[in-house]
C-alpha positions in Angstrom: -0.4 0.0 -0.2 2.5 2.5 -1.1 0.9 6.2 -2.4 3.8 8.2 -4.0 3.9 12.1 -2.7 4.5 14.8 -4.5 1.2 16.1 -6.3 0.7 18.3 -3.4 3.9 20.3 -4.6 2.9 21.0 -7.8 -0.8 22.6 -7.7 -1.2 25.7 -8.2 0.2 28.8 -5.6 -2.0 31.5 -4.0 -5.2 28.9 -3.6 -4.9 28.7 1.0 -8.1 26.6 0.5 -6.3 23.8 -0.5 -2.6 23.8 -0.6 -1.3 23.7 2.9 1.8 26.5 4.1 4.6 23.8 3.0 4.9 21.0 0.8 4.3 17.6 1.1 1.8 15.5 2.1 1.1 16.5 5.4 -2.7 17.1 6.6 -4.1 20.0 8.6 -6.6 20.8 11.0 -8.3 24.2 10.9 -10.9 25.9 13.4 -14.2 28.1 12.4 -13.1 31.4 13.4 -16.3 33.3 12.8 -19.9 31.8 11.2 -20.5 31.1 8.0 -23.4 31.4 5.3 -23.2 27.9 3.3 -24.9 27.7 0.2 -27.4 24.4 -0.1 -25.0 21.1 -0.2 -24.2 19.3 -3.7 -25.6 16.6 -4.6 -23.7 13.7 -3.1 -23.4 10.0 -4.8 -21.5 7.2 -3.4 -18.7 6.2 -5.8 -20.1 4.2 -8.9 -17.8 0.9 -8.5 -18.4 -0.8 -4.9 -15.1 0.3 -3.2 -16.3 -0.7 0.2 -19.2 -3.5 0.9 -21.6 -1.7 1.8 -23.7 -4.3 3.3 -22.7 -4.1 7.1 -22.8 -0.5 7.1 -26.5 0.1 5.5 -27.8 1.4 8.8 -24.7 4.0 9.7 -26.1 7.2 8.8 -23.8 9.9 7.9 -22.4 12.1 10.6 -23.9 15.8 10.7 -19.8 16.7 11.0 -19.5 15.0 7.8 -22.0 16.8 5.7 -20.9 19.4 3.4 -22.0 22.6 5.0 -19.9 21.4 8.5 -16.8 20.6 6.8 -16.9 23.8 5.3 -17.5 25.7 8.4 -15.0 24.0 10.2 -12.3 25.2 7.6 -13.8 29.0 8.1 -15.4 29.1 4.3 -18.5 29.9 2.5 -19.6 27.1 0.3 -20.8 27.2 -3.2 -22.3 24.5 -5.1 -21.6 25.1 -8.8 -22.5 24.0 -11.9 -20.1 22.1 -13.4 -18.9 19.5 -16.3 -16.8 17.7 -14.0 -16.9 14.2 -13.1 -15.8 12.1 -9.8 -16.0 8.9 -12.1 -14.3 6.9 -9.3 -13.4 6.3 -5.7 -10.0 3.4 -4.9 -9.4 2.0 -1.8 -6.3 -0.4 -1.8 -8.0 -2.7 0.9 -12.1 -2.6 0.8 -11.7 -1.8 4.9 -9.1 -0.3 7.4 -7.5 -1.4 10.5 -8.4 1.1 13.7 -4.9 3.0 13.8 -3.6 2.2 10.6 -3.4 3.6 7.1 -5.3 3.0 4.4 -4.5 4.4 0.8 -7.1 6.5 -1.5 -7.6 8.1 -5.0 -10.3 9.6 -6.9 -10.6 9.7 -10.7 -11.8 12.7 -12.0 -13.0 13.2 -16.0 -15.5 14.8 -17.3 -15.1 18.6 -19.5 -12.3 19.9 -17.9 -12.3 23.0 -15.4 -10.2 25.9 -15.9 -8.6 26.9 -11.9 -10.4 23.4 -10.7 -8.5 21.3 -8.0 -8.7 18.5 -5.9 -9.1 17.3 -2.5 -10.0 15.4 0.3 -12.0 16.6 3.8 -13.3 14.9 6.4 -14.1 15.8 10.1 -11.1 16.3 12.7 -11.7 16.2 16.5 -13.9 18.3 18.2 -15.3 20.8 15.7 -12.3 20.9 13.6 -11.6 19.1 10.3 -9.0 17.4 7.9 -8.1 19.0 4.7 -5.6 17.0 2.3 -4.7 18.4 -1.5 -4.5 16.3 -4.6 -6.4 13.1 -5.7 -4.2 10.9 -3.5 -4.3 10.2 -0.2 -2.6 8.3 2.6 -5.8 8.5 5.3 -5.1 7.5 8.8 -7.8 5.8 10.2 -8.9 6.9 13.4 -8.0 4.2 16.6 -11.8 3.8 17.8 -13.3 1.0 15.3 -16.1 1.9 13.4 -17.8 3.4 10.5 -16.0 6.9 9.1 -16.8 9.2 6.2 -14.4 10.9 3.9 -15.1 13.7 1.2 -13.3 13.8 -2.6 -14.1 17.7 -3.7 -13.4 19.5 -7.3 -13.2 22.5 -6.2 -12.3 25.8 -7.1 -11.3 29.5 -5.2 -13.8 32.2 -6.0 -11.7 34.4 -3.7 -12.1 35.6 -0.1 -13.2 32.7 1.8 -15.8 31.5 -0.9 -14.9 28.2 -2.4 -16.8 27.1 -5.3 -17.6 23.0 -5.2 -17.2 21.3 -8.6 -17.9 17.7 -7.6 -18.2 16.0 -4.6 -18.2 11.9 -3.4 -18.5 10.7 -0.1 -16.7 7.5 0.4 -17.6 5.3 3.4 -14.8 3.8 5.3 -15.2 0.6 7.7 -12.4 0.8 10.4 -11.6 -2.5 12.2 -10.3 -3.9 15.5 -7.4 -5.8 14.0 -6.5 -6.8 17.3 -9.6 -8.4 17.8 -9.5 -11.5 15.6 -9.6 -9.6 12.6 -7.0 -10.3 9.8 -3.9 -8.1 10.6 -1.7 -5.7 8.3 1.1 -8.1 8.5 -1.0 -11.2 6.8 -1.4 -9.6 3.5 0.5 -8.6 0.2 1.8 -5.1 0.0 2.9 -3.1 -3.1 6.6 -0.9 -2.1 6.7 2.1 -4.2 9.8 4.0 -5.2 10.3 6.7 -7.8 13.0 7.0 -9.9 11.8 9.9 -12.0 8.9 11.4 -12.8 6.4 8.9 -14.4 9.1 6.1 -13.6 8.8 3.7 -10.7 10.2 0.9 -9.0 7.7 -1.6 -7.8 8.3 -4.2 -5.1 6.2 -6.8 -3.7 6.1 -7.1 0.1 5.0 -10.6 0.6 3.5 -11.7 4.4 6.1 -13.8 6.5 6.6 -17.4 6.1 4.9 -16.9 2.7 6.5 -18.4 -0.3 5.3 -16.7 -3.8 5.9 -18.3 -7.2 5.7 -15.2 -9.5 4.0 -11.5 -10.2 1.4 -10.7 -12.4 1.6 -6.6 -12.6 -1.6 -4.1 -14.1 0.4 -0.8 -14.1 -2.9 0.9 -14.8 -1.7 2.7 -18.3 -2.9 -0.6 -20.5 0.8 -2.4 -20.2 0.7 -5.7 -18.1 3.6 -8.0 -17.5 4.8 -11.0 -15.5 7.3 -11.5 -13.8 9.5 -14.3 -11.6 10.9 -11.8 -9.3 9.7 -9.6 -6.8 11.1 -6.5 -8.4 9.3 -4.3 -11.6 10.7 -1.6 -12.9 7.8 0.9 -15.3 8.3 3.5 -16.8 4.7 6.0 -17.5 4.3 7.7 -21.0 4.4 11.3 -19.8 4.2 12.7 -23.0 0.3 12.1 -22.9 -0.2 14.4 -19.9 -0.4 17.9 -20.4 2.1 19.7 -19.1 1.8 20.0 -15.0 -1.3 17.9 -15.0 -0.8 15.2 -12.8 -2.8 11.8 -13.4 -3.5 8.9 -10.6 -2.5 5.1 -12.1 -4.0 2.3 -10.0 -0.8 -0.3 -10.0 -2.5 -3.9 -9.6 -0.4 -7.1 -8.4 -1.5 -11.1 -8.6 1.1 -13.1 -6.7 1.2 -17.2 -6.9 1.8 -19.4 -4.2 2.6 -22.5 -3.8 -0.7 -23.7 -2.3 -3.8 -22.1 -2.3 -5.1 -18.8 -4.1 -3.2 -15.8 -5.2 -2.7 -12.8 -3.1 -3.3 -9.7 -4.7 -2.5 -5.6 -3.5 -3.2 -2.4 -5.1 -1.5 1.0 -4.8 -1.8 4.3 -6.6 1.3 6.5 -8.3 0.9 10.3 -9.8 2.7 11.1 -12.7 3.2 14.5 -14.0 3.0 15.9 -17.7 6.3 17.4 -19.3 7.4 18.0 -22.4 8.3 14.8 -24.5 12.3 14.2 -24.2 14.7 14.4 -27.3 16.3 11.2 -25.5 15.7 8.0 -27.5 15.1 4.9 -26.2 18.2 2.0 -25.8 15.8 0.0 -27.7 12.7 -0.4 -29.9 10.2 -3.3 -30.2 7.9 -4.4 -32.7 5.9 -7.4 -32.6 3.4 -9.4 -34.9 1.8 -12.8 -34.7 1.4 -15.3 -37.2 -0.3 -18.3 -37.3 0.8 -20.6 -40.1 0.5 -23.6 -37.6 -2.9 -23.9 -36.0 -1.2 -26.1 -33.4 1.5 -23.2 -33.0 2.1 -19.5 -31.7 4.6 -17.7 -33.6 5.7 -13.9 -32.6 7.6 -12.1 -35.2 9.9 -9.8 -33.1 11.8 -6.9 -34.8 14.5 -5.4 -32.4 16.0 -1.8 -33.3 18.7 -0.1 -30.9 18.9 3.4 -32.1 22.4 5.0 -32.4 25.0 5.5 -31.3 25.2 2.6 -28.3 25.2 -1.0 -28.7 22.9 -3.2 -26.6 24.1 -6.8 -25.6 21.5 -9.6 -25.5 22.1 -12.1 -22.5 19.3 -14.1 -21.7 15.5 -14.6 -22.1 12.8 -15.6 -19.5 9.4 -17.3 -20.3 7.5 -16.9 -17.2 4.0 -18.8 -17.7 1.2 -17.4 -15.7 -1.8 -20.4 -15.0 -5.3 -19.5 -14.6 -5.3 -20.1 -10.8 -2.2 -17.7 -10.9 0.9 -19.8 -10.5 3.8 -19.0 -12.6 6.2 -21.1 -14.0 10.2 -19.3 -15.2 12.4 -20.7 -17.4 15.5 -18.8 -18.4 17.6 -19.8 -21.2 20.7 -18.1 -23.5 18.1 -15.5 -25.7 19.2 -17.5 -29.1 17.9 -20.3 -27.9 14.4 -18.5 -27.9 14.6 -16.5 -30.7 15.1 -17.5 -34.0 17.5 -14.4 -36.0 16.5 -14.7 -39.2 18.3 -11.1 -40.2 21.1 -9.1 -37.9 20.2 -5.2 -37.8 23.4 -3.5 -35.9 24.1 -2.3 -32.8 22.3 -5.3 -31.3 19.1 -4.9 -33.2 17.8 -7.8 -35.2 14.7 -9.2 -37.0 13.6 -13.2 -36.0 10.7 -14.8 -34.2 9.4 -16.7 -31.5 7.5 -19.9 -31.2 5.6 -21.6 -28.5 4.6 -25.1 -29.0 1.9 -27.0 -28.3 3.5 -28.9 -25.4 4.1 -25.9 -23.9 0.3 -25.2 -23.6 -1.5 -27.0 -21.4 -4.9 -26.3 -20.9 -4.6 -24.6 -17.3 -2.3 -22.0 -19.5 -3.8 -18.3 -18.9 -0.3 -16.4 -20.8 2.6 -17.3 -21.9 4.8 -13.8 -21.5 9.0 -13.4 -22.6 11.1 -11.0 -21.3 14.5 -10.0 -23.6 17.2 -9.0 -21.1 20.4 -6.9 -22.4 23.0 -4.5 -21.1 24.3 -1.3 -22.9 27.4 -0.2 -23.4 27.5 2.1 -20.0 26.5 -1.6 -18.6 22.6 -0.7 -17.4 20.2 -3.0 -18.0 17.7 -3.0 -20.9 14.7 -5.5 -21.1 11.8 -6.0 -23.8 8.7 -8.1 -23.1 6.2 -9.5 -25.2 3.2 -12.0 -25.1 4.2 -14.8 -26.9 0.7 -16.4 -25.9 -2.6 -15.2 -24.8 -5.7 -17.5 -23.7 -8.8 -15.3 -23.7 -10.6 -17.3 -21.4 -10.5 -20.4 -18.9 -11.2 -24.0 -20.2 -14.6 -24.9 -19.5 -15.7 -27.9 -17.8 -17.9 -30.2 -19.1 -20.9 -30.4 -17.6 -22.1 -33.9 -15.7 -24.9 -34.1 -18.6 -21.9 -33.9 -21.3 -20.5 -36.5 -19.8 -22.6 -39.2 -19.8 -22.3 -42.1 -22.0 -24.5 -42.1 -25.2 -27.5 -44.1 -25.7 
């Protein structure tokens, strides 16, 4: 459960109602200084996606202190509800509940028509008549020490001058806080994702398993349409910042499924923020072009073309073939790269054109996907890797029904 801080530092200056006086992820408490007149509350709806199971909390009313008007008063704001095309598409948590006194990662996804000057924030009741405020779409929320049901409000706002704050859109997230010391699954018994930011858009993700748990493979979904399966707990990933507007911050949801030697796989979620920036003139160390052919119905063949932009040279070393099963178990085989890739043409500087084959003997009915990862190093010794899906089955095998197994009469 890692949340990469730093989005707050990119917010526009001068908006005291959104930004704390210091950069970082700290929250602040504010007490009302004088009575305020507030506009009627904006329409509040639950998230479109079931983030938290609402069944055990259906009878828990939202306290008056969590209403939009009460929070505005506690923040010494004049609340004004504005008509807007901004839409809160969903709110996410990295788990469906929190331990008392523990932390849980929250993230809000904003869509719809862009609004000039609009900024995101989280607000929730503090102790007494105070309110807590955290700017940005991501929040590492610390649960109260007392178990129960709590309400955290996500808002899209804009500064209207003075104490007036325009509310463009908002949603309320119900969070169930459990007493983990009283027999509920403790925090240490679950899979976590550690996140290290190497550069803007570039991250190192590490799977942190529960103690004494032996994992067999890791399936990563980075939230930008790209996935990979690894044999080890570490993976590096870079998001394409060129698709974002300059200084625009976008939140990606990273999901991990890890296989176990026995039992169902474990899963974890983390959120990372990426800031838009102008495109870089520096070319990537290697590029990949992939196409698939099915000359033999019983064989999967992938045409692979790898280019290495000058003036550097890449030396390829090995290929990891990862076989992911429907039960999330992963098998890994590592071979010298030319034993897996048949090179048909050398393109210079480490570039080549060739093909990879996945044969029927490697494709049991339980196999979901086969991923090849080509590893090498550039002239400076830095690791270079390319990956592709050499085989993918769209649906799990269907077990025959009892009637289908009956002998014909």
